[in-house]
N, CA, C and O of each residue as an XYZ file, in Angstrom:
808
protein
N      65.563   -120.700    -85.424
C      66.637   -120.331    -84.701
C      66.519   -120.029    -83.818
O      66.065   -118.885    -83.810
N      66.709   -120.500    -82.704
C      66.256   -119.668    -80.815
C      66.910   -118.543    -80.915
O      67.820   -118.448    -81.738
N      66.474   -117.221    -79.884
C      66.725   -116.072    -80.082
C      67.212   -115.625    -78.399
O      66.766   -115.043    -77.410
N      68.526   -116.401    -78.915
C      69.583   -116.921    -77.812
C      69.839   -115.116    -77.901
O      69.782   -114.290    -78.812
N      70.147   -115.064    -76.395
C      70.132   -113.914    -75.407
C      68.831   -113.060    -75.286
O      68.731   -112.515    -74.187
N      67.934   -112.846    -76.053
C      67.007   -111.971    -75.677
C      66.616   -111.887    -74.371
O      66.417   -110.757    -73.925
N      66.430   -113.030    -73.512
C      65.734   -112.257    -72.226
C      66.710   -111.804    -71.202
O      66.370   -111.239    -70.163
N      67.786   -112.040    -71.493
C      68.606   -111.106    -70.937
C      69.098   -109.975    -71.154
O      69.676   -109.258    -70.336
N      68.822   -109.699    -72.627
C      68.596   -107.952    -72.884
C      66.822   -107.016    -72.924
O      66.432   -105.851    -72.998
N      66.267   -108.263    -72.831
C      64.771   -107.463    -72.591
C      64.518   -107.583    -71.095
O      63.455   -107.049    -70.776
N      65.051   -108.017    -70.297
C      65.228   -107.656    -68.639
C      66.239   -106.655    -68.580
O      66.135   -105.971    -67.562
N      67.238   -106.318    -69.372
C      68.205   -105.011    -69.478
C      67.030   -103.852    -69.949
O      66.370   -103.202    -69.137
N      66.969   -103.792    -70.732
C      66.101   -103.275    -71.611
C      65.049   -101.975    -70.886
O      65.026   -100.744    -70.863
N      63.905   -103.601    -70.118
C      63.045   -102.738    -69.449
C      62.606   -101.729    -68.585
O      61.528   -101.167    -68.390
N      64.477   -101.606    -67.816
C      64.762   -100.504    -67.293
C      64.788    -98.833    -67.946
O      64.577    -97.803    -67.306
N      65.089    -98.953    -69.300
C      64.727    -97.664    -70.014
C      63.218    -97.987    -70.543
O      62.370    -97.103    -70.412
N      62.867    -99.219    -71.133
C      62.017    -99.095    -72.332
C      60.388    -98.587    -71.482
O      59.599    -97.683    -71.755
N      60.384    -99.782    -70.234
C      59.362    -99.992    -69.158
C      58.775   -101.193    -69.851
O      59.335   -101.806    -70.760
N      57.317   -101.537    -69.219
C      57.119   -103.008    -69.731
C      55.930   -102.499    -71.012
O      55.058   -103.366    -71.067
N      55.787   -101.890    -71.556
C      55.097   -101.583    -72.256
C      55.699   -101.669    -73.554
O      55.231   -101.300    -74.632
N      56.897   -102.252    -73.281
C      57.579   -101.736    -74.769
C      57.557   -103.544    -75.191
O      57.496   -103.930    -76.359
N      57.629   -104.629    -73.807
C      57.254   -105.240    -74.329
C      55.945   -106.306    -73.985
O      55.894   -107.520    -73.788
N      55.282   -105.600    -74.006
C      53.609   -106.123    -74.150
C      53.449   -107.236    -75.307
O      52.428   -107.897    -75.499
N      54.707   -107.322    -76.078
C      54.342   -108.551    -76.916
C      55.888   -109.284    -77.083
O      56.931   -108.642    -77.208
N      55.827   -110.161    -77.066
C      57.617   -110.918    -77.090
C      57.950   -111.911    -77.733
O      59.001   -112.551    -77.763
N      56.693   -112.048    -78.421
C      56.857   -112.903    -80.353
C      58.034   -112.542    -80.809
O      58.461   -111.719    -79.999
N      58.845   -112.705    -81.703
C      59.621   -112.494    -82.818
C      58.790   -112.111    -84.521
O      58.363   -112.813    -85.437
N      58.859   -111.023    -84.332
C      58.681   -110.609    -85.954
C      59.078   -110.448    -87.124
O      60.095   -109.761    -87.208
N      58.657   -110.826    -88.073
C      59.422   -110.326    -89.763
C      59.442   -108.959    -90.348
O      58.434   -108.275    -90.528
N      60.562   -108.640    -90.607
C      60.357   -106.754    -91.361
C      61.496   -107.651    -92.694
O      62.333   -108.553    -92.650
N      61.013   -106.927    -93.571
C      60.844   -107.213    -94.994
C      61.642   -105.803    -95.655
O      61.409   -104.756    -95.051
N      62.336   -105.744    -96.560
C      63.427   -104.940    -97.265
C      62.639   -104.795    -98.063
O      62.567   -105.943    -98.501
N      61.776   -104.081    -98.761
C      60.594   -103.835   -100.030
C      62.157   -103.954   -101.393
O      62.235   -104.882   -102.198
N      63.003   -103.013   -101.325
C      64.027   -102.913   -102.188
C      64.467   -103.792   -102.602
O      64.410   -103.868   -103.829
N      65.101   -104.863   -101.900
C      65.539   -105.964   -101.949
C      65.052   -107.807   -101.582
O      65.587   -108.890   -101.820
N      64.108   -107.485   -101.077
C      63.435   -108.207   -100.801
C      64.107   -109.224    -99.433
O      63.634   -110.288    -99.035
N      65.075   -108.656    -99.017
C      65.391   -108.699    -98.175
C      64.807   -108.932    -96.411
O      64.520   -107.842    -95.916
N      64.640   -109.894    -95.632
C      63.567   -110.036    -94.934
C      63.867   -110.860    -93.574
O      64.244   -112.032    -93.538
N      63.651   -110.107    -92.581
C      64.831   -110.470    -91.290
C      63.921   -110.809    -89.952
O      63.504   -109.861    -89.286
N      63.718   -111.716    -89.693
C      63.004   -112.538    -88.198
C      63.870   -111.970    -86.926
O      65.033   -112.305    -86.701
N      62.915   -110.824    -85.934
C      63.865   -110.094    -85.066
C      62.766   -110.189    -84.047
O      61.537   -110.141    -84.115
N      64.071   -110.415    -82.596
C      63.498   -110.852    -81.498
C      62.963   -108.897    -80.550
O      63.435   -107.788    -80.800
N      61.997   -109.246    -79.641
C      61.416   -107.790    -79.127
C      62.578   -107.165    -78.509
O      62.010   -106.293    -77.852
N      63.805   -107.023    -78.279
C      65.038   -105.951    -78.556
C      65.443   -105.778    -79.826
O      66.372   -104.992    -80.012
N      64.949   -106.345    -80.761
C      65.705   -105.477    -81.690
C      66.171   -105.912    -82.789
O      66.072   -105.401    -83.905
N      66.980   -107.413    -82.303
C      68.194   -108.240    -82.750
C      67.561   -109.361    -83.768
O      66.413   -109.806    -83.787
N      68.656   -109.666    -84.589
C      67.949   -110.317    -85.878
C      68.512   -111.941    -85.329
O      69.620   -112.297    -84.928
N      67.143   -112.753    -85.523
C      67.574   -114.195    -85.105
C      67.307   -115.065    -86.281
O      67.583   -116.233    -86.009
N      66.749   -114.864    -87.816
C      67.331   -115.666    -88.779
C      66.989   -114.345    -89.733
O      66.578   -113.188    -89.645
N      67.352   -115.124    -90.507
C      67.675   -114.068    -92.554
C      66.566   -115.226    -93.236
O      66.327   -116.401    -92.959
N      65.967   -114.171    -94.375
C      65.982   -114.616    -95.210
C      66.022   -114.131    -96.569
O      65.348   -113.159    -96.912
N      67.057   -114.991    -97.652
C      67.194   -114.006    -98.519
C      66.544   -114.761   -100.027
O      66.759   -115.923   -100.371
N      65.759   -113.801   -100.731
C      65.284   -114.034   -101.817
C      65.673   -114.996   -103.177
O      66.389   -114.246   -103.841
N      65.572   -116.070   -103.790
C      66.546   -116.775   -105.036
C      66.793   -116.049   -105.733
O      67.574   -116.422   -106.608
N      66.297   -114.584   -105.789
C      67.500   -113.819   -107.004
C      67.913   -112.790   -106.436
O      67.747   -111.618   -106.776
N      68.677   -113.372   -105.213
C      69.692   -112.641   -104.877
C      69.608   -110.645   -103.759
O      68.463   -110.369   -103.403
N      69.915   -110.348   -103.649
C      69.574   -108.988   -102.952
C      70.054   -107.888   -104.167
O      69.291   -106.923   -104.151
N      70.785   -107.805   -104.894
C      70.999   -107.012   -106.077
C      71.728   -105.850   -105.422
O      71.636   -104.729   -105.921
N      72.643   -106.124   -104.032
C      73.604   -105.453   -103.835
C      75.301   -105.891   -104.274
O      75.852   -106.941   -104.605
N      75.688   -104.650   -104.096
C      77.203   -105.166   -104.639
C      77.949   -104.673   -103.256
O      78.970   -105.322   -103.027
N      77.748   -104.008   -102.625
C      79.014   -103.332   -101.955
C      78.839   -103.980   -100.083
O      78.118   -104.968    -99.944
N      79.398   -103.477    -99.009
C      79.034   -103.249    -97.722
C      77.824   -102.580    -97.556
O      76.847   -103.217    -97.164
N      77.725   -101.107    -97.854
C      77.356   -100.454    -97.358
C      75.631   -100.716    -98.266
O      74.642   -100.471    -97.575
N      75.429   -101.118    -99.513
C      73.860   -101.113    -99.937
C      73.448   -102.434    -99.171
O      72.253   -102.698    -99.039
N      74.620   -103.428    -98.566
C      73.679   -104.821    -97.571
C      73.347   -104.286    -96.730
O      72.148   -104.507    -96.557
N      74.048   -103.149    -95.487
C      73.966   -102.687    -94.622
C      72.715   -102.348    -94.849
O      71.814   -102.904    -94.221
N      72.446   -101.353    -95.811
C      71.134   -100.234    -96.072
C      69.819   -101.603    -96.053
O      68.859   -101.546    -95.285
N      69.988   -102.502    -96.823
C      69.104   -103.472    -96.847
C      68.805   -104.158    -95.812
O      67.711   -104.722    -95.776
N      69.836   -104.277    -94.593
C      69.103   -104.924    -93.653
C      68.932   -103.605    -92.217
O      68.467   -103.866    -91.107
N      69.279   -102.686    -92.519
C      68.856   -101.679    -91.711
C      67.139   -100.992    -91.908
O      66.381   -100.488    -91.079
N      66.993   -101.250    -93.375
C      65.309   -101.107    -93.890
C      64.443   -102.296    -93.240
O      63.307   -102.114    -92.803
N      65.246   -103.793    -93.224
C      64.543   -104.676    -92.958
C      64.052   -104.087    -91.320
O      62.866   -103.845    -91.095
N      65.177   -103.897    -90.201
C      65.318   -103.833    -88.826
C      64.083   -102.836    -89.419
O      63.286   -103.619    -89.936
N      63.660   -101.689    -89.548
C      62.916   -100.846    -89.535
C      61.451   -101.300    -89.374
O      60.661   -100.890    -88.523
N      61.148   -102.505    -90.636
C      60.013   -102.158    -90.756
C      59.713   -103.618    -89.557
O      58.616   -103.613    -89.000
N      60.526   -104.585    -89.280
C      60.543   -105.360    -87.784
C      60.047   -104.394    -86.677
O      59.230   -104.730    -85.819
N      60.499   -103.407    -86.752
C      60.600   -102.586    -85.404
C      59.075   -102.204    -85.135
O      58.559   -102.182    -84.018
N      58.271   -101.826    -86.655
C      57.108   -101.501    -86.811
C      55.778   -102.496    -86.854
O      54.617   -102.145    -86.639
N      56.257   -103.852    -87.193
C      55.191   -105.064    -86.599
C      55.611   -105.048    -85.128
O      54.960   -105.763    -84.367
N      56.389   -104.488    -84.746
C      56.771   -105.032    -82.911
C      55.733   -103.732    -82.785
O      54.708   -104.350    -82.497
N      55.492   -102.872    -82.805
C      54.764   -101.964    -82.524
C      53.551   -102.408    -82.727
O      52.909   -102.682    -81.713
N      52.956   -102.587    -83.940
C      51.719   -103.152    -84.114
C      51.037   -104.009    -83.303
O      49.839   -103.932    -83.032
N      52.183   -105.212    -82.737
C      52.066   -106.897    -82.555
C      51.785   -106.219    -80.806
O      50.848   -106.611    -80.111
N      52.902   -105.066    -80.302
C      51.926   -104.421    -78.695
C      50.796   -103.874    -79.522
O      49.922   -104.716    -79.733
N      50.609   -102.851    -79.976
C      49.279   -102.184    -79.828
C      48.063   -102.908    -79.859
O      46.974   -102.483    -79.474
N      48.390   -104.415    -80.502
C      47.040   -105.392    -80.153
C      46.617   -105.460    -79.210
O      45.463   -105.168    -78.897
N      47.979   -106.108    -78.135
C      47.944   -106.314    -76.900
C      47.643   -105.016    -75.869
O      47.444   -105.475    -74.744
N      47.595   -104.307    -75.874
C      47.236   -103.163    -75.208
C      45.709   -102.597    -75.757
O      45.245   -101.472    -75.568
N      45.302   -103.339    -76.237
C      43.617   -102.921    -76.790
C      42.739   -102.447    -75.625
O      42.889   -103.163    -74.635
N      41.741   -101.304    -75.438
C      41.203   -101.380    -74.174
C      40.112   -102.513    -74.067
O      39.462   -102.867    -75.050
N      39.923   -103.162    -72.575
C      39.054   -103.946    -72.035
C      37.400   -103.595    -72.531
O      36.817   -102.567    -72.876
N      37.048   -104.882    -72.379
C      35.478   -104.398    -72.602
C      34.659   -103.120    -71.831
O      33.706   -102.475    -72.268
N      35.391   -102.978    -70.487
C      34.732   -101.984    -69.503
C      35.356   -100.473    -70.322
O      34.673    -99.449    -70.367
N      36.917   -100.587    -71.001
C      37.465    -99.215    -71.150
C      36.802    -98.841    -72.482
O      36.732    -97.628    -72.680
N      36.207    -99.791    -73.614
C      35.795    -99.643    -74.322
C      34.007    -98.971    -73.728
O      33.688    -97.852    -74.131
N      33.794    -99.139    -73.530
C      31.951    -99.169    -72.631
C      32.258    -97.378    -72.430
O      31.513    -96.543    -72.942
N      33.606    -96.977    -71.511
C      34.026    -96.292    -71.208
C      33.983    -95.054    -71.754
O      33.167    -94.199    -71.409
N      34.900    -94.889    -72.672
C      35.019    -94.337    -74.422
C      34.281    -94.178    -74.609
O      34.082    -92.965    -74.550
N      32.975    -95.030    -75.045
C      31.874    -94.840    -76.373
C      30.904    -93.642    -75.075
O      30.157    -92.783    -75.544
N      31.078    -93.776    -73.471
C      30.156    -92.867    -72.715
C      30.406    -91.427    -73.157
O      29.625    -90.493    -73.337
N      31.678    -91.525    -73.271
C      32.721    -90.059    -73.129
C      32.006    -89.550    -74.040
O      31.453    -88.489    -73.749
N      31.719    -90.272    -75.784
C      31.856    -89.817    -76.690
C      30.960    -89.280    -77.124
O      30.881    -88.366    -77.944
N      29.476    -90.404    -76.025
C      28.534    -89.953    -76.278
C      27.756    -88.798    -74.879
O      26.575    -88.504    -74.697
N      28.649    -88.504    -74.329
C      28.846    -87.400    -73.261
C      27.712    -88.053    -72.023
O      27.245    -87.267    -71.198
N      27.370    -89.383    -71.989
C      26.938    -90.393    -70.730
C      27.213    -89.793    -69.568
O      26.554    -89.712    -68.532
N      29.269    -88.988    -70.146
C      29.254    -89.537    -68.403
C      30.062    -88.154    -68.625
O      29.588    -87.513    -69.563
N      31.031    -87.613    -68.069
C      31.703    -86.685    -67.773
C      33.397    -87.136    -66.953
O      33.495    -87.868    -65.968
N      34.343    -86.600    -67.542
C      35.573    -86.566    -66.395
C      35.573    -85.314    -66.288
O      35.182    -84.318    -66.898
N      36.449    -85.781    -64.770
C      36.984    -84.788    -64.130
C      38.695    -84.667    -63.813
O      39.577    -85.437    -63.432
N      38.560    -82.711    -64.350
C      40.467    -83.197    -64.030
C      40.823    -83.198    -62.884
O      40.409    -82.694    -61.840
N      42.114    -84.179    -63.339
C      42.910    -84.134    -61.783
C      43.030    -82.555    -61.322
O      43.010    -81.529    -62.001
N      43.155    -82.748    -59.995
C      44.462    -81.422    -58.873
C      45.652    -81.470    -59.670
O      46.408    -82.436    -59.567
N      45.921    -80.411    -60.545
C      47.257    -80.314    -61.089
C      48.453    -79.272    -59.366
O      48.369    -78.064    -59.145
N      48.805    -79.662    -59.044
C      49.957    -78.517    -58.320
C      50.969    -77.807    -59.410
O      51.639    -78.201    -60.365
N      50.758    -76.744    -58.857
C      51.272    -75.179    -59.761
C      52.891    -76.193    -59.514
O      53.226    -76.904    -58.567
N      53.611    -75.858    -60.808
C      55.084    -76.140    -60.623
C      56.051    -75.296    -59.868
O      55.962    -74.084    -60.065
N      57.236    -75.853    -58.786
C      58.104    -75.090    -58.803
C      58.670    -74.281    -60.029
O      58.758    -74.866    -61.108
N      59.090    -72.853    -59.909
C      60.083    -72.162    -60.532
C      61.382    -73.345    -60.871
O      61.999    -74.179    -60.208
N      61.379    -72.918    -62.149
C      62.906    -73.258    -62.763
C      64.286    -72.430    -61.793
O      64.529    -71.240    -61.990
N      64.963    -73.135    -60.924
C      65.936    -72.998    -60.640
C      67.598    -73.436    -61.369
O      68.010    -74.586    -61.519
N      68.204    -72.386    -61.671
C      69.249    -72.508    -62.376
C      70.844    -73.697    -60.731
O      71.212    -73.430    -59.587
N      70.995    -74.269    -61.223
C      72.071    -74.784    -60.626
C      73.348    -73.885    -60.097
O      73.972    -73.405    -61.043
N      73.833    -73.577    -58.907
C      75.089    -72.716    -59.328
C      76.354    -74.387    -59.012
O      77.543    -74.489    -58.710
N      75.678    -74.992    -59.187
C      76.966    -76.047    -58.347
C      77.010    -77.277    -60.060
O      76.263    -77.338    -61.037
N      78.202    -78.006    -59.684
C      78.277    -78.425    -60.858
C      77.106    -79.796    -60.043
O      76.758    -80.022    -58.884
N      76.797    -80.483    -61.477
C      75.542    -81.433    -61.485
C      75.939    -82.665    -61.946
O      76.611    -82.813    -62.966
N      75.399    -83.909    -60.956
C      76.277    -84.934    -61.522
C      75.268    -85.984    -62.627
O      74.128    -86.397    -62.418
N      75.797    -86.122    -63.346
C      75.351    -86.581    -64.580
C      74.271    -87.847    -63.755
O      74.282    -88.105    -62.551
N      73.428    -88.465    -64.777
C      72.105    -89.494    -63.997
C      72.896    -90.997    -63.879
O      73.897    -91.108    -64.587
N      72.651    -91.743    -63.337
C      72.850    -92.922    -63.380
C      73.120    -93.860    -64.886
O      74.078    -94.632    -64.932
N      71.941    -93.661    -66.381
C      71.843    -94.032    -67.255
C      73.226    -93.620    -67.271
O      74.077    -94.460    -66.979
N      73.669    -92.093    -67.663
C      74.756    -91.608    -68.363
C      76.199    -91.893    -67.935
O      77.169    -91.937    -68.691
N      76.196    -92.063    -66.724
C      77.373    -92.911    -66.190
C      77.308    -94.868    -65.709
O      78.056    -95.432    -64.910
N      76.480    -95.324    -66.297
C      76.411    -96.761    -66.284
C      77.237    -97.079    -67.266
O      76.702    -96.652    -68.289
N      78.308    -97.624    -67.549
C      79.062    -98.454    -68.839
C      78.149    -99.729    -69.541
O      78.148    -99.773    -70.771
N      77.582   -100.487    -68.987
C      77.177   -101.422    -69.065
C      76.170   -100.691    -70.522
O      76.302   -100.904    -71.727
N      75.527   -100.106    -70.040
C      74.689    -99.677    -71.674
C      75.501    -99.284    -72.940
O      74.975    -99.311    -74.052
N      76.703    -98.944    -72.759
C      77.263    -98.612    -73.898
C      78.287    -99.527    -74.561
O      79.196    -99.213    -75.329
N      77.837   -101.094    -73.954
C      78.706   -102.457    -74.263
C      78.408   -102.580    -75.926
O      77.381   -102.102    -76.408
N      79.114   -103.063    -76.496
C      78.765   -103.417    -77.881
C      79.626   -104.861    -77.959
O      80.747   -105.015    -77.474
N      78.763   -106.001    -78.759
C      79.290   -106.907    -78.911
C      79.432   -107.532    -80.641
O      78.343   -107.586    -81.211
N      80.722   -108.018    -81.528
C      80.470   -107.882    -82.803
C      80.830   -109.646    -82.913
O      81.628   -110.493    -82.514
N      79.754   -109.488    -83.656
C      80.000   -111.670    -84.410
C      80.467   -111.759    -85.352
O      80.542   -110.764    -86.072
N      80.898   -112.780    -85.692
C      81.349   -112.867    -87.445
C      80.877   -114.113    -87.889
O      80.551   -114.871    -86.975
N      80.760   -114.498    -88.917
C      80.306   -115.453    -89.602
C      81.648   -116.570    -89.758
O      82.794   -116.163    -89.947
N      81.255   -118.197    -89.633
C      82.077   -118.997    -89.777
C      83.248   -118.396    -90.788
O      84.263   -118.489    -90.097
N      83.404   -118.167    -91.302
C      84.176   -118.135    -92.209
C      84.648   -116.700    -92.403
O      85.084   -116.558    -93.545
N      84.727   -115.258    -91.455
C      85.059   -114.134    -91.791
C      83.977   -113.443    -92.625
O      83.677   -112.327    -92.202
N      83.371   -113.830    -93.640
C      82.990   -113.155    -94.301
C      81.611   -112.233    -94.448
O      80.987   -111.747    -95.390
N      81.456   -112.265    -92.733
C      80.159   -110.879    -92.958
C      80.866   -111.089    -90.831
O      81.355   -111.999    -90.161
N      80.506   -109.743    -90.618
C      80.810   -109.473    -89.337
C      79.857   -107.874    -88.781
O      79.925   -106.856    -89.470
N      79.144   -107.917    -87.653
C      77.922   -107.466    -87.225
C      78.536   -106.757    -85.917
O      79.121   -107.473    -85.104
N      78.421   -105.365    -85.685
C      78.626   -104.761    -84.735
C      77.384   -104.320    -83.447
O      76.908   -103.187    -83.533
N      76.831   -105.371    -82.124
C      75.325   -104.659    -82.133
C      75.544   -104.083    -80.810
O      76.617   -104.383    -80.287
N      74.925   -103.484    -80.297
C      74.985   -102.818    -78.991
C      73.157   -103.346    -78.401
O      72.195   -103.849    -78.981
N      73.445   -102.862    -76.900
C      71.813   -102.964    -76.309
C      71.084   -101.769    -76.571
O      69.954   -102.097    -76.933
N      71.210   -100.597    -76.554
C      70.394    -99.998    -77.084
C      69.799    -99.672    -78.576
O      68.592    -99.567    -78.796
N      70.751    -99.538    -79.501
C      70.213    -98.877    -80.247
C      70.353   -100.633    -81.654
O      69.862   -100.705    -82.781
N      71.164   -101.674    -80.923
C      70.689   -103.135    -81.965
C      71.579   -102.842    -82.785
O      72.513   -102.349    -82.152
N      71.953   -102.905    -84.630
C      73.331   -103.272    -85.347
C      73.325   -101.588    -85.447
O      72.602   -100.662    -85.814
N      74.313   -101.787    -85.006
C      75.884   -100.413    -85.124
C      76.294   -100.499    -86.753
O      75.889    -99.903    -87.751
N      77.429   -101.671    -86.487
C      77.987   -101.844    -87.754
C      77.730   -102.919    -88.738
O      76.949   -103.761    -88.294
N      78.072   -103.106    -89.720
C      78.040   -104.214    -90.469
C      78.786   -104.668    -91.783
O      78.243   -104.333    -92.836
N      79.741   -105.252    -91.846
C      80.914   -105.114    -92.892
C      80.927   -106.496    -93.504
O      80.795   -107.493    -92.795
N      81.062   -106.554    -94.622
C      81.148   -107.788    -95.627
C      81.892   -107.639    -96.084
O      82.253   -106.476    -96.260
N      82.966   -109.189    -96.817
C      83.763   -109.249    -97.667
C      83.207   -109.101    -99.022
O      82.210   -109.634    -99.510
N      84.199   -108.123    -99.628
C      83.520   -107.441   -100.865
C      83.297   -108.973   -101.779
O      82.135   -109.274   -102.051
N      84.307   -109.807   -102.183
C      84.714   -111.040   -102.858
C      83.647   -111.823   -103.095
O      83.244   -112.252   -104.176
N      83.023   -112.051   -101.527
C      82.250   -113.319   -100.629
C      80.624   -112.837   -101.288
O      79.657   -113.495   -101.671
N      80.919   -111.303   -101.184
C      79.100   -110.609   -101.501
C      79.162   -110.929   -102.950
O      78.259   -111.658   -103.359
N      80.023   -110.539   -103.780
C      79.915   -110.454   -105.044
C      79.314   -111.796   -105.811
O      78.438   -111.859   -106.673
N      80.207   -112.991   -105.105
C      80.569   -114.251   -105.797
C      79.013   -115.250   -104.416
O      78.222   -116.080   -104.862
N      79.023   -114.988   -103.517
C      77.977   -116.089   -102.618
C      76.597   -116.384   -103.340
O      76.006   -115.308   -103.434
N      76.032   -117.161   -103.753
C      75.061   -117.627   -103.849
C      73.384   -117.045   -102.487
O      73.503   -116.322   -101.498
N      72.655   -117.412   -102.776
C      71.405   -116.642   -101.222
C      71.901   -117.339   -100.428
O      72.377   -116.728    -99.471
N      72.045   -118.867   -100.402
C      72.494   -120.145    -99.355
C      73.381   -119.062    -98.705
O      73.157   -118.410    -97.685
N      74.503   -119.024    -99.588
C      75.637   -118.727    -98.433
C      75.295   -117.717    -97.653
O      75.342   -117.694    -96.423
N      74.811   -116.544    -98.661
C      74.759   -114.891    -97.848
C      74.122   -115.365    -96.739
O      74.641   -115.271    -95.627
N      72.966   -115.905    -96.934
C      72.123   -116.610    -95.935
C      72.858   -116.789    -94.616
O      73.026   -116.135    -93.586
N      73.224   -117.974    -95.113
C      73.987   -118.630    -93.220
C      74.690   -118.065    -93.149
O      75.171   -118.477    -92.093
N      75.736   -116.732    -93.666
C      76.790   -115.821    -93.372
C      75.769   -114.723    -92.239
O      76.122   -114.694    -91.060
N      75.266   -114.372    -92.417
C      74.733   -113.213    -91.658
C      73.663   -114.145    -90.903
O      73.373   -113.598    -89.839
N      73.146   -115.053    -91.028
C      72.871   -115.614    -89.383
C      73.803   -115.948    -88.626
O      73.679   -115.722    -87.422
N      74.836   -116.496    -89.065
C      75.682   -117.124    -87.955
C      76.365   -115.691    -87.433
O      76.751   -115.714    -86.265
N      76.559   -114.429    -88.183
C      77.035   -113.395    -87.559
C      76.056   -113.128    -86.459
O      76.551   -113.436    -85.375
N      75.304   -112.840    -86.400
C      74.329   -111.982    -86.091
C      74.032   -113.332    -84.703
O      74.298   -112.842    -83.606
N      73.691   -114.416    -84.631
C      73.587   -115.297    -84.185
C      74.852   -115.234    -82.847
O      74.411   -115.272    -81.699
N      76.618   -115.125    -83.073
C      77.280   -114.961    -82.403
C      77.304   -113.735    -81.960
O      77.591   -113.544    -80.778
N      77.050   -112.816    -82.690
C      77.231   -111.675    -81.399
C      75.943   -111.523    -80.452
O      75.886   -110.667    -79.569
N      74.910   -112.442    -80.724
C      73.812   -112.834    -79.553
C      74.544   -113.264    -78.388
O      74.621   -112.699    -77.297
N      75.082   -114.363    -78.778
C      75.936   -115.521    -78.052
C      76.631   -114.651    -76.972
O      76.562   -114.745    -75.747
N      77.384   -113.698    -77.821
C      78.559   -112.995    -76.826
C      77.975   -112.289    -75.936
O      78.538   -112.351    -74.843
N      76.440   -111.196    -76.002
C      75.886   -110.861    -75.460
C      75.314   -111.623    -73.486
O      75.225   -111.367    -72.285
N      75.045   -112.966    -74.909
C      74.265   -113.213    -73.665
C      75.285   -113.722    -72.474
O      74.907   -113.572    -71.312
N      76.562   -114.318    -72.734
C      77.506   -114.769    -71.723
C      78.322   -112.968    -71.395
O      79.513   -112.840    -71.113
N      77.963   -112.539    -71.444
C      78.618   -111.219    -70.869
C      77.741   -111.110    -69.192
O      76.526   -111.218    -69.028
N      78.588   -110.917    -68.317
C      77.930   -110.769    -67.238
C      77.658   -109.480    -66.945
O      76.616   -109.215    -66.346
N      78.879   -108.111    -67.456
C      78.559   -107.126    -67.229
C      77.774   -106.557    -67.413
O      78.008   -105.411    -67.031
N      76.117   -106.735    -68.146
C      75.259   -106.272    -68.585
C      74.247   -106.697    -68.143
O      73.163   -106.625    -68.722
N      74.492   -107.331    -66.778
C      73.512   -108.084    -65.998
C      72.442   -106.879    -65.033
O      72.825   -106.015    -64.245
N      71.430   -107.125    -65.332
C      70.830   -105.742    -64.561
C      69.883   -106.603    -63.658
O      68.977   -107.179    -64.260
N      69.953   -106.762    -62.408
C      69.116   -107.640    -61.675
C      69.099   -106.822    -60.616
O      68.462   -107.130    -59.609
């Protein structure tokens, strides 16, 4: 399943997270240990695929499903940070420099630090930063599955905001139906974000 909208969201998030967050742009998997739910997540934290174990998730309500999704998302975020750290390891020269420092063969010269000016409390109204006033950062997109069984609300900054699921569907759906409904809802939200011209940061 393609990472719909990832590049547009990644371009936007570079403004806040910086390039270092995107040292790795590969999709990663995160699994919820309690239910076995496994999510494939892109570099912006949005779900691009879902795997439901054969025995089901063992959850009976929307809250339980959302908690399982969030735990899997947290695991995927940890995997993304691990991938980033692997790509940002020191070069051979950097490792040699570190070894020389630890062995005492070289020393660091501390940079000259200018004293900070005294803190002044403003006596006039302070305009909020551009980030706080830019409404694009607050945008949300709701994605629904084909038969409206699952609804997810996603945002640029926080990823998953809300997840709702039809109770009767959750109680009766087999693993295949649940997987497809979750995939469809997340893909629908991604499509909506990708076509939203109001969040283009260029």
